[in-house]
C-alpha positions as a Markdown table, in Angstrom:
| # | Residue | x | y | z |
|---|---|---|---|---|
| 1 | Met | -47.4 | 17.4 | 36.7 |
| 2 | Leu | -48.5 | 16.1 | 40.1 |
| 3 | His | -50.4 | 13.2 | 38.3 |
| 4 | Leu | -47.2 | 12.3 | 36.7 |
| 5 | Val | -45.4 | 12.1 | 40.1 |
| 6 | Gly | -48.0 | 10.1 | 41.5 |
| 7 | Glu | -47.9 | 7.6 | 38.4 |
| 8 | Glu | -44.2 | 7.1 | 38.9 |
| 9 | Ala | -44.7 | 6.5 | 42.6 |
| 10 | Asp | -47.1 | 4.0 | 42.1 |
| 11 | Arg | -45.1 | 2.2 | 39.3 |
| 12 | Met | -42.2 | 2.1 | 42.1 |
| 13 | Gly | -44.4 | 1.0 | 44.8 |
| 14 | Leu | -43.9 | 4.1 | 47.0 |
| 15 | Glu | -46.2 | 6.1 | 49.1 |
| 16 | Cys | -46.0 | 9.9 | 47.9 |
| 17 | Tyr | -47.5 | 13.0 | 49.1 |
| 18 | Val | -47.3 | 16.7 | 48.4 |
| 19 | Ile | -46.7 | 18.6 | 51.7 |
| 20 | Gly | -46.2 | 21.9 | 53.3 |
| 21 | Gly | -46.3 | 25.4 | 51.8 |
| 22 | Trp | -47.7 | 24.6 | 48.5 |
| 23 | Val | -50.7 | 22.7 | 50.0 |
| 24 | Arg | -51.3 | 25.6 | 52.6 |
| 25 | Asp | -51.0 | 28.2 | 49.8 |
| 26 | Leu | -53.5 | 26.2 | 47.5 |
| 27 | Phe | -56.2 | 26.4 | 50.1 |
| 28 | Leu | -55.2 | 30.1 | 50.6 |
| 29 | Gln | -55.3 | 30.7 | 47.0 |
| 30 | Arg | -51.7 | 32.2 | 46.9 |
| 31 | Glu | -49.6 | 31.7 | 43.9 |
| 32 | Ser | -46.8 | 29.2 | 44.7 |
| 33 | Asn | -44.2 | 27.4 | 42.4 |
| 34 | Asp | -42.1 | 25.6 | 45.0 |
| 35 | Ile | -43.7 | 22.0 | 45.5 |
| 36 | Asp | -42.3 | 19.9 | 48.3 |
| 37 | Ile | -42.9 | 16.0 | 47.6 |
| 38 | Val | -42.4 | 13.5 | 50.8 |
| 39 | Val | -41.9 | 10.0 | 49.9 |
| 40 | Val | -42.1 | 6.9 | 52.3 |
| 41 | Gly | -38.9 | 5.6 | 50.8 |
| 42 | Ser | -36.1 | 7.2 | 48.6 |
| 43 | Gly | -37.0 | 10.7 | 47.5 |
| 44 | Ile | -33.9 | 10.9 | 45.2 |
| 45 | Glu | -34.9 | 7.7 | 43.4 |
| 46 | Leu | -38.5 | 9.0 | 42.7 |
| 47 | Ala | -36.9 | 12.5 | 41.6 |
| 48 | Gln | -34.9 | 10.5 | 39.1 |
| 49 | Ala | -37.7 | 8.6 | 37.7 |
| 50 | Val | -39.9 | 11.8 | 37.4 |
| 51 | Ala | -36.9 | 13.7 | 35.5 |
| 52 | Gln | -36.6 | 10.8 | 33.3 |
| 53 | Arg | -40.3 | 10.8 | 32.4 |
| 54 | Leu | -40.3 | 14.6 | 31.7 |
| 55 | Gly | -37.3 | 14.3 | 29.3 |
| 56 | Lys | -35.1 | 17.0 | 28.3 |
| 57 | Ser | -37.3 | 19.7 | 29.4 |
| 58 | Ala | -36.6 | 19.0 | 33.1 |
| 59 | His | -33.4 | 19.7 | 34.8 |
| 60 | Leu | -32.4 | 17.2 | 37.9 |
| 61 | Ser | -30.4 | 18.2 | 41.0 |
| 62 | Val | -29.4 | 15.4 | 43.4 |
| 63 | Phe | -28.0 | 16.5 | 47.0 |
| 64 | Lys | -27.0 | 12.9 | 48.3 |
| 65 | Thr | -25.6 | 14.6 | 51.8 |
| 66 | Tyr | -29.1 | 15.7 | 52.6 |
| 67 | Gly | -31.1 | 12.8 | 50.9 |
| 68 | Thr | -33.0 | 15.4 | 48.6 |
| 69 | Ala | -33.3 | 16.2 | 45.0 |
| 70 | Gln | -34.9 | 18.7 | 42.9 |
| 71 | Val | -36.5 | 18.6 | 39.6 |
| 72 | Lys | -37.0 | 22.0 | 37.8 |
| 73 | Lys | -39.2 | 22.4 | 34.7 |
| 74 | Arg | -40.3 | 25.6 | 32.8 |
| 75 | Asp | -43.8 | 26.2 | 32.8 |
| 76 | Arg | -44.3 | 28.0 | 29.5 |
| 77 | Arg | -47.9 | 28.8 | 29.8 |
| 78 | Lys | -47.1 | 30.8 | 33.2 |
| 79 | Gly | -43.7 | 31.9 | 32.1 |
| 80 | Val | -42.1 | 30.5 | 35.6 |
| 81 | Asp | -40.0 | 27.6 | 36.8 |
| 82 | Ile | -41.9 | 25.0 | 38.6 |
| 83 | Glu | -39.5 | 23.4 | 41.2 |
| 84 | Leu | -40.4 | 19.8 | 42.9 |
| 85 | Glu | -38.5 | 19.1 | 46.1 |
| 86 | Phe | -38.2 | 15.5 | 46.9 |
| 87 | Val | -37.3 | 14.0 | 50.3 |
| 88 | Gly | -37.8 | 10.8 | 52.0 |
| 89 | Ala | -40.1 | 10.9 | 54.9 |
| 90 | Arg | -38.0 | 11.3 | 58.1 |
| 91 | Arg | -38.1 | 11.8 | 61.8 |
| 92 | Glu | -35.9 | 14.2 | 63.7 |
| 93 | Ser | -34.2 | 14.5 | 67.1 |
| 94 | Tyr | -32.1 | 17.6 | 68.5 |
| 95 | Arg | -28.9 | 18.4 | 70.5 |
| 96 | His | -29.5 | 21.6 | 72.6 |
| 97 | Asp | -26.5 | 23.4 | 71.2 |
| 98 | Ser | -27.6 | 23.0 | 67.5 |
| 99 | Arg | -30.5 | 23.5 | 65.3 |
| 100 | Asn | -29.2 | 20.9 | 63.0 |
| 101 | Pro | -31.3 | 17.7 | 63.6 |
| 102 | Ile | -30.2 | 14.0 | 63.8 |
| 103 | Val | -32.4 | 12.5 | 60.9 |
| 104 | Glu | -33.5 | 9.0 | 60.5 |
| 105 | Asp | -35.8 | 7.5 | 57.9 |
| 106 | Gly | -39.5 | 7.8 | 59.2 |
| 107 | Thr | -43.3 | 7.4 | 58.4 |
| 108 | Leu | -45.7 | 10.1 | 57.0 |
| 109 | Glu | -46.9 | 10.6 | 60.4 |
| 110 | Glu | -43.5 | 11.2 | 61.8 |
| 111 | Asp | -42.7 | 13.5 | 59.0 |
| 112 | Gln | -45.8 | 15.5 | 59.9 |
| 113 | Asn | -44.8 | 15.6 | 63.5 |
| 114 | Arg | -41.6 | 17.4 | 62.7 |
| 115 | Arg | -43.2 | 20.2 | 60.8 |
| 116 | Asp | -43.1 | 23.7 | 62.1 |
| 117 | Phe | -46.7 | 24.7 | 62.1 |
| 118 | Thr | -50.0 | 23.0 | 61.7 |
| 119 | Ile | -50.7 | 25.0 | 58.4 |
| 120 | Asn | -47.4 | 23.5 | 57.1 |
| 121 | Ala | -48.1 | 19.9 | 58.1 |
| 122 | Leu | -51.0 | 19.6 | 55.6 |
| 123 | Ala | -50.2 | 16.6 | 53.1 |
| 124 | Ile | -52.2 | 15.6 | 50.0 |
| 125 | Cys | -51.7 | 12.1 | 48.7 |
| 126 | Leu | -50.7 | 11.6 | 45.0 |
| 127 | Asn | -51.0 | 7.8 | 44.7 |
| 128 | Ala | -53.9 | 6.9 | 42.3 |
| 129 | His | -56.1 | 5.0 | 44.8 |
| 130 | Arg | -56.1 | 8.0 | 47.2 |
| 131 | Tyr | -55.2 | 10.9 | 44.9 |
| 132 | Gly | -56.3 | 14.3 | 46.4 |
| 133 | Glu | -56.8 | 12.8 | 49.9 |
| 134 | Leu | -56.0 | 15.4 | 52.4 |
| 135 | Ile | -54.1 | 14.2 | 55.6 |
| 136 | Asp | -54.5 | 16.7 | 58.4 |
| 137 | Pro | -53.6 | 15.3 | 61.6 |
| 138 | Phe | -53.4 | 18.7 | 63.6 |
| 139 | Asp | -56.4 | 20.3 | 62.2 |
| 140 | Gly | -54.5 | 23.0 | 60.3 |
| 141 | Met | -57.4 | 23.5 | 58.0 |
| 142 | Gln | -59.3 | 24.9 | 61.2 |
| 143 | Asp | -56.3 | 26.9 | 62.0 |
| 144 | Met | -56.2 | 28.4 | 58.6 |
| 145 | Arg | -60.0 | 29.2 | 58.9 |
| 146 | Asp | -59.1 | 31.1 | 62.3 |
| 147 | Cys | -56.0 | 32.8 | 60.8 |
| 148 | Thr | -53.8 | 31.4 | 63.6 |
| 149 | Ile | -50.4 | 30.1 | 63.8 |
| 150 | Cys | -49.9 | 27.1 | 66.0 |
| 151 | Thr | -47.3 | 24.3 | 66.2 |
| 152 | Pro | -48.0 | 20.6 | 65.7 |
| 153 | Leu | -46.5 | 19.3 | 69.2 |
| 154 | Asp | -45.4 | 21.3 | 72.3 |
| 155 | Pro | -44.4 | 24.7 | 71.0 |
| 156 | Asp | -41.6 | 25.0 | 73.9 |
| 157 | Ile | -40.1 | 21.9 | 72.3 |
| 158 | Thr | -40.7 | 23.0 | 68.6 |
| 159 | Phe | -38.9 | 26.5 | 69.4 |
| 160 | Ser | -36.2 | 25.1 | 71.7 |
| 161 | Asp | -35.2 | 22.5 | 69.1 |
| 162 | Asp | -35.1 | 24.8 | 66.1 |
| 163 | Pro | -35.2 | 28.4 | 67.4 |
| 164 | Leu | -35.3 | 29.9 | 63.8 |
| 165 | Arg | -39.1 | 28.6 | 64.0 |
| 166 | Met | -39.7 | 31.7 | 66.2 |
| 167 | Met | -38.5 | 33.7 | 63.3 |
| 168 | Arg | -40.6 | 31.9 | 60.8 |
| 169 | Ala | -43.9 | 32.1 | 63.0 |
| 170 | Ile | -43.4 | 35.8 | 62.9 |
| 171 | Arg | -42.8 | 36.0 | 59.4 |
| 172 | Phe | -45.9 | 33.8 | 58.5 |
| 173 | Ala | -47.9 | 36.1 | 60.7 |
| 174 | Ser | -46.7 | 39.0 | 58.9 |
| 175 | Gln | -47.0 | 37.4 | 55.4 |
| 176 | Leu | -50.3 | 35.9 | 55.8 |
| 177 | Gly | -52.0 | 38.3 | 57.9 |
| 178 | Phe | -52.5 | 35.5 | 60.6 |
| 179 | Phe | -52.3 | 35.9 | 64.5 |
| 180 | Leu | -50.0 | 33.8 | 66.8 |
| 181 | Ser | -51.8 | 31.5 | 69.1 |
| 182 | Glu | -51.6 | 32.5 | 72.7 |
| 183 | Glu | -49.5 | 29.3 | 73.5 |
| 184 | Thr | -47.3 | 30.0 | 70.3 |
| 185 | Phe | -46.6 | 33.6 | 71.5 |
| 186 | Asp | -45.8 | 32.6 | 75.1 |
| 187 | Ala | -43.5 | 30.0 | 74.0 |
| 188 | Ile | -41.6 | 32.4 | 72.0 |
| 189 | Val | -41.2 | 34.7 | 74.8 |
| 190 | Arg | -40.0 | 31.7 | 77.1 |
| 191 | Asn | -37.6 | 30.6 | 74.4 |
| 192 | Lys | -36.3 | 34.0 | 72.9 |
| 193 | Glu | -32.8 | 33.6 | 74.2 |
| 194 | Arg | -32.4 | 30.5 | 72.2 |
| 195 | Ile | -32.2 | 32.6 | 69.1 |
| 196 | Ala | -28.3 | 33.1 | 69.8 |
| 197 | Ile | -27.7 | 29.8 | 68.0 |
| 198 | Ile | -29.1 | 31.1 | 64.8 |
| 199 | Thr | -26.8 | 32.5 | 62.3 |
| 200 | Arg | -27.4 | 36.1 | 61.2 |
| 201 | Glu | -27.6 | 35.0 | 57.6 |
| 202 | Arg | -30.8 | 32.8 | 58.5 |
| 203 | Ile | -32.2 | 35.6 | 60.6 |
| 204 | Val | -31.8 | 38.2 | 57.9 |
| 205 | Asp | -33.5 | 35.9 | 55.4 |
| 206 | Glu | -36.5 | 35.8 | 57.6 |
| 207 | Leu | -36.3 | 39.6 | 58.1 |
| 208 | His | -36.2 | 40.1 | 54.3 |
| 209 | Lys | -39.6 | 38.2 | 54.0 |
| 210 | Ile | -41.3 | 40.3 | 56.8 |
| 211 | Met | -40.0 | 43.5 | 55.0 |
| 212 | Leu | -41.5 | 42.3 | 51.9 |
| 213 | Ser | -45.0 | 41.3 | 53.3 |
| 214 | Arg | -48.0 | 43.8 | 52.5 |
| 215 | Arg | -47.7 | 45.3 | 56.1 |
| 216 | Pro | -44.1 | 44.8 | 57.4 |
| 217 | Ser | -45.0 | 46.4 | 60.7 |
| 218 | Val | -46.9 | 43.3 | 61.7 |
| 219 | Gly | -43.8 | 41.4 | 61.8 |
| 220 | Trp | -41.6 | 44.1 | 63.6 |
| 221 | Val | -44.4 | 44.6 | 66.3 |
| 222 | Leu | -44.3 | 41.0 | 67.2 |
| 223 | Leu | -40.4 | 40.8 | 67.2 |
| 224 | Asp | -40.9 | 43.5 | 69.8 |
| 225 | Lys | -43.6 | 42.3 | 71.9 |
| 226 | Thr | -42.0 | 38.8 | 72.0 |
| 227 | Gly | -38.7 | 40.1 | 73.0 |
| 228 | Leu | -36.7 | 39.0 | 70.1 |
| 229 | Leu | -36.1 | 42.6 | 68.8 |
| 230 | Pro | -33.4 | 43.6 | 71.2 |
| 231 | Leu | -31.7 | 40.3 | 70.8 |
| 232 | Ile | -31.6 | 40.4 | 67.0 |
| 233 | Phe | -31.5 | 44.1 | 66.3 |
| 234 | Pro | -30.7 | 46.3 | 69.3 |
| 235 | Glu | -30.2 | 49.6 | 67.3 |
| 236 | Leu | -34.0 | 49.3 | 66.4 |
| 237 | Ala | -35.2 | 48.6 | 70.0 |
| 238 | Gln | -33.4 | 51.9 | 71.0 |
| 239 | Leu | -36.0 | 53.8 | 69.0 |
| 240 | Lys | -38.6 | 52.8 | 71.5 |
| 241 | Gly | -40.2 | 55.2 | 73.9 |
| 242 | Ile | -41.0 | 58.8 | 74.6 |
| 243 | Glu | -39.2 | 61.1 | 77.0 |
| 244 | Thr | -40.9 | 64.2 | 78.4 |
| 245 | Lys | -39.2 | 67.4 | 79.8 |
| 246 | Glu | -40.9 | 70.3 | 81.3 |
| 247 | Gly | -44.2 | 69.0 | 79.8 |
| 248 | Lys | -43.0 | 68.3 | 76.5 |
| 249 | Gly | -42.7 | 65.0 | 74.8 |
| 250 | His | -41.4 | 63.9 | 71.4 |
| 251 | Lys | -42.9 | 61.4 | 69.1 |
| 252 | Asp | -42.4 | 57.6 | 69.6 |
| 253 | Val | -39.8 | 57.1 | 66.9 |
| 254 | Trp | -40.2 | 53.4 | 66.9 |
| 255 | Phe | -43.9 | 53.5 | 66.0 |
| 256 | His | -43.3 | 56.6 | 63.5 |
| 257 | Thr | -40.7 | 54.4 | 61.7 |
| 258 | Leu | -43.1 | 51.5 | 61.4 |
| 259 | Gln | -45.8 | 53.9 | 60.0 |
| 260 | Val | -43.3 | 55.1 | 57.5 |
| 261 | Leu | -42.4 | 51.7 | 56.6 |
| 262 | Asp | -46.0 | 50.7 | 55.8 |
| 263 | Asn | -46.9 | 53.9 | 53.9 |
| 264 | Leu | -43.8 | 53.0 | 51.7 |
| 265 | Ala | -45.0 | 49.4 | 51.4 |
| 266 | Gln | -48.0 | 50.9 | 49.8 |
| 267 | Thr | -46.0 | 52.5 | 47.0 |
| 268 | Ser | -42.9 | 50.4 | 46.4 |
| 269 | Asp | -41.9 | 46.6 | 46.5 |
| 270 | Ser | -38.2 | 47.5 | 46.5 |
| 271 | Leu | -36.5 | 45.7 | 49.5 |
| 272 | Trp | -33.7 | 48.1 | 49.9 |
| 273 | Leu | -36.1 | 51.2 | 49.8 |
| 274 | Arg | -38.0 | 49.5 | 52.5 |
| 275 | Trp | -34.7 | 48.9 | 54.5 |
| 276 | Ala | -34.1 | 52.5 | 54.1 |
| 277 | Ala | -37.6 | 53.4 | 55.4 |
| 278 | Leu | -37.0 | 51.2 | 58.5 |
| 279 | Leu | -33.5 | 52.8 | 59.2 |
| 280 | His | -34.3 | 56.4 | 58.2 |
| 281 | Asp | -34.4 | 57.6 | 61.8 |
| 282 | Ile | -31.9 | 55.2 | 63.2 |
| 283 | Gly | -29.4 | 58.2 | 64.3 |
| 284 | Lys | -32.2 | 59.8 | 66.3 |
| 285 | Pro | -31.5 | 58.1 | 69.6 |
| 286 | Lys | -27.9 | 59.3 | 69.2 |
| 287 | Ser | -28.7 | 63.1 | 68.2 |
| 288 | Lys | -31.6 | 63.5 | 70.8 |
| 289 | Ala | -31.1 | 66.7 | 72.8 |
| 290 | Trp | -32.9 | 69.1 | 74.8 |
| 291 | Asp | -33.1 | 72.7 | 73.9 |
| 292 | Ala | -34.5 | 75.2 | 76.4 |
| 293 | His | -36.3 | 77.2 | 73.5 |
| 294 | Ala | -36.7 | 74.5 | 70.8 |
| 295 | Gly | -37.7 | 71.7 | 72.9 |
| 296 | Trp | -36.4 | 68.1 | 71.9 |
| 297 | Thr | -34.1 | 68.3 | 68.8 |
| 298 | Phe | -32.6 | 65.6 | 66.5 |
| 299 | Arg | -30.2 | 67.8 | 64.6 |
| 300 | Asn | -28.1 | 66.0 | 61.9 |
| 301 | His | -29.9 | 62.5 | 62.7 |
| 302 | Asn | -29.8 | 61.8 | 59.0 |
| 303 | Tyr | -25.9 | 62.2 | 58.9 |
| 304 | Ile | -25.6 | 60.3 | 62.1 |
| 305 | Gly | -27.9 | 57.5 | 60.8 |
| 306 | Ala | -25.9 | 57.1 | 57.6 |
| 307 | Lys | -22.7 | 56.9 | 59.3 |
| 308 | Met | -24.3 | 54.0 | 61.3 |
| 309 | Ile | -25.5 | 51.9 | 58.6 |
| 310 | Pro | -22.1 | 50.1 | 57.4 |
| 311 | Lys | -21.6 | 49.0 | 60.9 |
| 312 | Ile | -25.3 | 47.8 | 61.2 |
| 313 | Phe | -25.1 | 46.1 | 58.0 |
| 314 | Lys | -21.8 | 44.3 | 59.0 |
| 315 | Ala | -23.1 | 43.1 | 62.3 |
| 316 | Met | -26.5 | 41.8 | 60.7 |
| 317 | Lys | -24.4 | 40.1 | 57.8 |
| 318 | Leu | -26.3 | 42.3 | 55.1 |
| 319 | Pro | -24.6 | 43.0 | 52.0 |
| 320 | Gln | -21.6 | 45.2 | 51.9 |
| 321 | Asn | -22.0 | 46.6 | 48.4 |
| 322 | Glu | -24.1 | 48.9 | 46.3 |
| 323 | Lys | -27.3 | 47.9 | 48.3 |
| 324 | Met | -25.5 | 49.2 | 51.2 |
| 325 | Asp | -24.3 | 52.4 | 49.6 |
| 326 | Tyr | -28.1 | 52.9 | 48.4 |
| 327 | Val | -29.5 | 52.7 | 51.9 |
| 328 | Val | -26.7 | 55.1 | 53.3 |
| 329 | Lys | -27.6 | 57.6 | 50.4 |
| 330 | Met | -31.4 | 57.3 | 51.1 |
| 331 | Val | -30.8 | 57.7 | 55.0 |
| 332 | Asp | -28.5 | 60.8 | 54.4 |
| 333 | Leu | -30.7 | 62.6 | 52.1 |
| 334 | His | -34.1 | 61.9 | 53.5 |
| 335 | Met | -34.4 | 65.2 | 55.2 |
| 336 | Arg | -33.5 | 67.3 | 52.0 |
| 337 | Pro | -36.9 | 67.0 | 50.3 |
| 338 | Ile | -38.6 | 67.9 | 53.7 |
| 339 | Asn | -36.6 | 70.9 | 54.3 |
| 340 | Leu | -37.2 | 72.0 | 50.8 |
| 341 | Ile | -41.0 | 72.0 | 51.3 |
| 342 | Glu | -40.8 | 73.8 | 54.4 |
| 343 | Asp | -38.7 | 76.7 | 52.8 |
| 344 | Thr | -38.9 | 78.5 | 49.3 |
| 345 | Val | -38.5 | 75.9 | 46.8 |
| 346 | Thr | -35.5 | 77.7 | 44.9 |
| 347 | Asp | -33.9 | 76.4 | 41.7 |
| 348 | Ser | -30.6 | 76.1 | 43.2 |
| 349 | Ala | -31.7 | 73.8 | 46.1 |
| 350 | Val | -33.7 | 71.5 | 43.7 |
| 351 | Arg | -30.7 | 71.5 | 41.3 |
| 352 | Arg | -28.3 | 70.2 | 44.3 |
| 353 | Leu | -31.1 | 67.6 | 45.3 |
| 354 | Leu | -31.3 | 66.3 | 41.8 |
| 355 | Phe | -27.4 | 66.1 | 41.5 |
| 356 | Glu | -26.8 | 64.5 | 44.9 |
| 357 | Ala | -30.0 | 61.9 | 44.4 |
| 358 | Gly | -29.2 | 61.2 | 40.8 |
| 359 | Asp | -31.1 | 58.1 | 39.3 |
| 360 | Asp | -32.4 | 57.5 | 43.1 |
| 361 | Ile | -34.3 | 60.8 | 43.2 |
| 362 | Glu | -37.8 | 59.0 | 42.8 |
| 363 | Asp | -37.2 | 56.6 | 45.4 |
| 364 | Leu | -36.1 | 59.3 | 47.7 |
| 365 | Met | -39.1 | 61.2 | 47.0 |
| 366 | Lys | -41.3 | 58.1 | 47.7 |
| 367 | Leu | -39.5 | 57.7 | 51.0 |
| 368 | Cys | -40.0 | 61.3 | 52.1 |
| 369 | Asp | -43.7 | 61.2 | 51.2 |
| 370 | Ala | -43.9 | 58.1 | 53.2 |
| 371 | Asp | -42.3 | 60.0 | 56.2 |
| 372 | Ile | -45.3 | 62.4 | 56.4 |
| 373 | Thr | -47.1 | 60.8 | 59.3 |
| 374 | Ser | -48.4 | 63.8 | 61.3 |
| 375 | Arg | -51.9 | 63.7 | 63.0 |
| 376 | Asn | -52.5 | 67.3 | 61.8 |
| 377 | Glu | -54.5 | 66.6 | 58.7 |
| 378 | Glu | -53.9 | 70.4 | 57.3 |
| 379 | Lys | -50.1 | 69.9 | 57.8 |
| 380 | Val | -50.1 | 66.8 | 56.0 |
| 381 | Asp | -52.2 | 68.3 | 53.1 |
| 382 | Arg | -49.8 | 71.2 | 53.0 |
| 383 | Phe | -46.8 | 69.1 | 52.9 |
| 384 | His | -48.3 | 66.9 | 50.0 |
| 385 | Lys | -49.1 | 69.9 | 48.1 |
| 386 | Asn | -45.5 | 71.3 | 48.6 |
| 387 | Tyr | -44.3 | 68.1 | 47.4 |
| 388 | Met | -46.0 | 68.5 | 44.1 |
| 389 | Leu | -44.3 | 71.7 | 43.6 |
| 390 | Val | -41.0 | 70.3 | 44.3 |
| 391 | Arg | -41.7 | 67.5 | 42.0 |
| 392 | Gln | -42.8 | 70.0 | 39.3 |
| 393 | Lys | -39.8 | 72.1 | 39.7 |
| 394 | Met | -37.6 | 68.9 | 39.3 |
| 395 | Val | -39.0 | 68.1 | 36.0 |
| 396 | Glu | -38.8 | 71.5 | 34.7 |
| 397 | Leu | -35.1 | 71.9 | 35.9 |
| 398 | Glu | -34.0 | 68.3 | 34.6 |
| 399 | Glu | -35.5 | 69.2 | 31.4 |
| 400 | Arg | -33.8 | 72.6 | 30.9 |
| 401 | Asp | -30.4 | 71.9 | 32.9 |
| 402 | Arg | -29.8 | 68.2 | 32.6 |
| 403 | Ile | -28.7 | 68.2 | 36.2 |
| 404 | Arg | -29.3 | 64.5 | 37.3 |
| 405 | Asn | -25.9 | 62.6 | 37.4 |
| 406 | Phe | -24.2 | 65.3 | 35.2 |
| 407 | Gln | -20.5 | 65.9 | 35.2 |
| 408 | Pro | -19.1 | 69.5 | 34.8 |
| 409 | Pro | -18.6 | 70.2 | 30.8 |
| 410 | Val | -14.9 | 71.3 | 31.9 |
| 411 | Arg | -13.1 | 68.4 | 33.1 |
| 412 | Gly | -9.7 | 68.4 | 35.1 |
| 413 | Glu | -7.7 | 67.3 | 31.9 |
| 414 | Glu | -8.9 | 70.3 | 30.2 |
| 415 | Ile | -8.3 | 72.6 | 33.1 |
| 416 | Met | -4.7 | 71.5 | 33.3 |
| 417 | Thr | -4.3 | 71.7 | 29.5 |
| 418 | Val | -5.6 | 75.3 | 29.1 |
| 419 | Leu | -3.7 | 76.6 | 32.3 |
| 420 | Lys | -0.7 | 74.4 | 31.6 |
| 421 | Met | -0.8 | 72.9 | 35.0 |
| 422 | Glu | 0.1 | 69.8 | 36.9 |
| 423 | Pro | -2.5 | 67.8 | 39.0 |
| 424 | Cys | -2.9 | 70.0 | 42.3 |
| 425 | Gln | -5.2 | 71.3 | 44.7 |
| 426 | Glu | -6.3 | 74.1 | 42.6 |
| 427 | Val | -7.5 | 72.0 | 39.8 |
| 428 | Gly | -9.9 | 70.5 | 42.1 |
| 429 | Met | -10.9 | 73.8 | 43.6 |
| 430 | Leu | -11.8 | 75.0 | 40.0 |
| 431 | Lys | -13.9 | 71.7 | 39.3 |
| 432 | Ser | -15.9 | 72.3 | 42.3 |
| 433 | Ala | -16.3 | 75.9 | 41.5 |
| 434 | Ile | -17.6 | 75.1 | 38.1 |
| 435 | Lys | -20.0 | 72.7 | 39.6 |
| 436 | Asp | -21.3 | 74.8 | 42.1 |
| 437 | Ala | -21.8 | 77.5 | 39.7 |
| 438 | Ile | -24.1 | 75.4 | 37.6 |
| 439 | Leu | -25.9 | 74.0 | 40.4 |
| 440 | Asp | -26.4 | 77.5 | 41.8 |
| 441 | Gly | -27.7 | 78.8 | 38.5 |
| 442 | Val | -24.8 | 81.3 | 37.9 |
| 443 | Ile | -24.0 | 79.7 | 34.5 |
| 444 | Pro | -25.6 | 77.3 | 32.4 |
| 445 | Asn | -24.7 | 73.6 | 32.1 |
| 446 | Glu | -22.8 | 74.3 | 28.7 |
| 447 | His | -19.1 | 73.9 | 27.9 |
| 448 | Glu | -18.5 | 77.5 | 26.6 |
| 449 | Ala | -20.0 | 79.2 | 29.6 |
| 450 | Ala | -18.2 | 76.8 | 32.0 |
| 451 | Leu | -14.7 | 77.3 | 30.2 |
| 452 | Gln | -15.1 | 81.1 | 30.4 |
| 453 | Tyr | -16.3 | 81.0 | 34.0 |
| 454 | Met | -13.2 | 78.8 | 34.8 |
| 455 | Leu | -10.8 | 81.3 | 33.1 |
| 456 | Asp | -12.4 | 84.2 | 35.3 |
| 457 | Lys | -12.1 | 82.1 | 38.4 |
| 458 | Ala | -8.4 | 81.2 | 37.4 |
| 459 | Lys | -7.7 | 84.9 | 37.3 |
| 460 | Glu | -9.2 | 85.6 | 40.7 |
| 461 | Met | -7.2 | 82.8 | 42.2 |
| 462 | Gly | -3.9 | 84.4 | 40.5 |
| 463 | Leu | -3.4 | 81.4 | 38.3 |
| 464 | Ile | -3.2 | 83.5 | 35.2 |
C-alpha cells in the first residue's frame, strides 16, 4: 500500500514520507496498523487520490479544520483495519497558557523538529526515486539502540510547549522498556507543574496505555520520581512511605501495590482488573491505626477503599458506569479469599463468596493471587496451596448448588401470594432468610425446600 501512496504522490508532484510511530515500530519489530503520512503540500488532496485509487474497499474521512485526512482499508490477510493518516508538513509555535499550537505550512525538516522524541521523528521517503530512504536528523536510530527517550530539541521547550509530552515520555518508557535520558528526566522534573494545563481525559488516556504495558510499574515509578504523581493522582502518592512505632513498621503500601499490579499483568490483559489492582489498597492510609497488641492495622481498608473509588473516578474523569462498579466490587471483595485461606475453608463461606462475586469470581481470584507478595517463601507457598483448595471447593459447590448469580427460588411475588400479604418489610426479611439459608447450606437451592423453609420462618414471625 505504501508503494501506491508514493506513486500517487509522484503523479501529483508531492514529497511524501511515512513518519513517526510506524517507522519506530518497524525497526523495533512491533506490530502497528496506524500509519502517519506527512506530505510537503496538501495531505488531504493526496488522501483523496489514494482513496480513489483503492476504490470501494477504502473509506475516506476528511478533517478540514485540522488539515488532515484518514484512509481506512481492511487487510483481509491479517484481519485488521489499516489506517493511513495524511497531513501536510507543518511548523508549530505555542502560547504559554495552552498546549494547542499555532500551525503553519512547513518543510519536512520543520515537521521533524516539532516531533516529541527522536525515536518518533524518523521518516522514510515514499517517492520512487528515494523510496525507502531513512531521514534521521536527530540520531533516533542510535537512541533506539540505546533504549533511550530523548527530545529532538531543547527538552525544556518541548515539555513547556506541550506538557502532555511528559506523560508520553513516561508512557513510551513503560511500553518499550526504554530509559529516560538524564536531560529528559531533569526537564520533566523542572516542568512538572505545567501538567496543570492538560485535561484529565488526555492524562487518563496516557495512564491507560501505561496500565496496559508489560510492566506497568515502570511508568508509575517514573511518575513518582519525576514529581508528577502527586499532581495527577494524589491518592496514590499517599500510599508511599513506612511509619515505625515501638520498633514496628508496616510494609510500604506503594511498592506493594506496584508489585501486585505487575504480578497481575502477567496473568491478565484486562484494563479494569489492572485498575482494581492499582487501587486495591487505596483505603489503607485512611484506615491505618496503631494497636498496642497487634501493631499496625488497616481494618476495613477494603470497604473504605471501595467507598473512595467513585470520587477518584469522577476526579480523574474515568468512566462512571459498569467499569467503575466492577473496580468498586473488586476492591471491596479483595480480602475475602485471603481471609478464607487463613481460616478453615467452609462451604458456607465459599458459597457467599461465589454469590457476591458472581461472574467476576475468576478475576477476583487472579487479583488475590497477585496480592501474595510476602518475602517469606514458605508463607507464599502455603497461601498458593490454600488457594487451590478454595478453587477446588468453588468448582464442587458451583456444580452442586448453582450459587453463582443465583436468585432465591421463592421470589417476593410468590411469598405475597402464598401469605396473602401486600409489599412490606416482612417480605424482604423472608427473602433474605431464604437466601441466607441456601448460602449457609441449611437448605438446598431448590424450590420446594425454599418454600417449606419460608412457611416455617413465617410461622416463627407470627405471619401465619
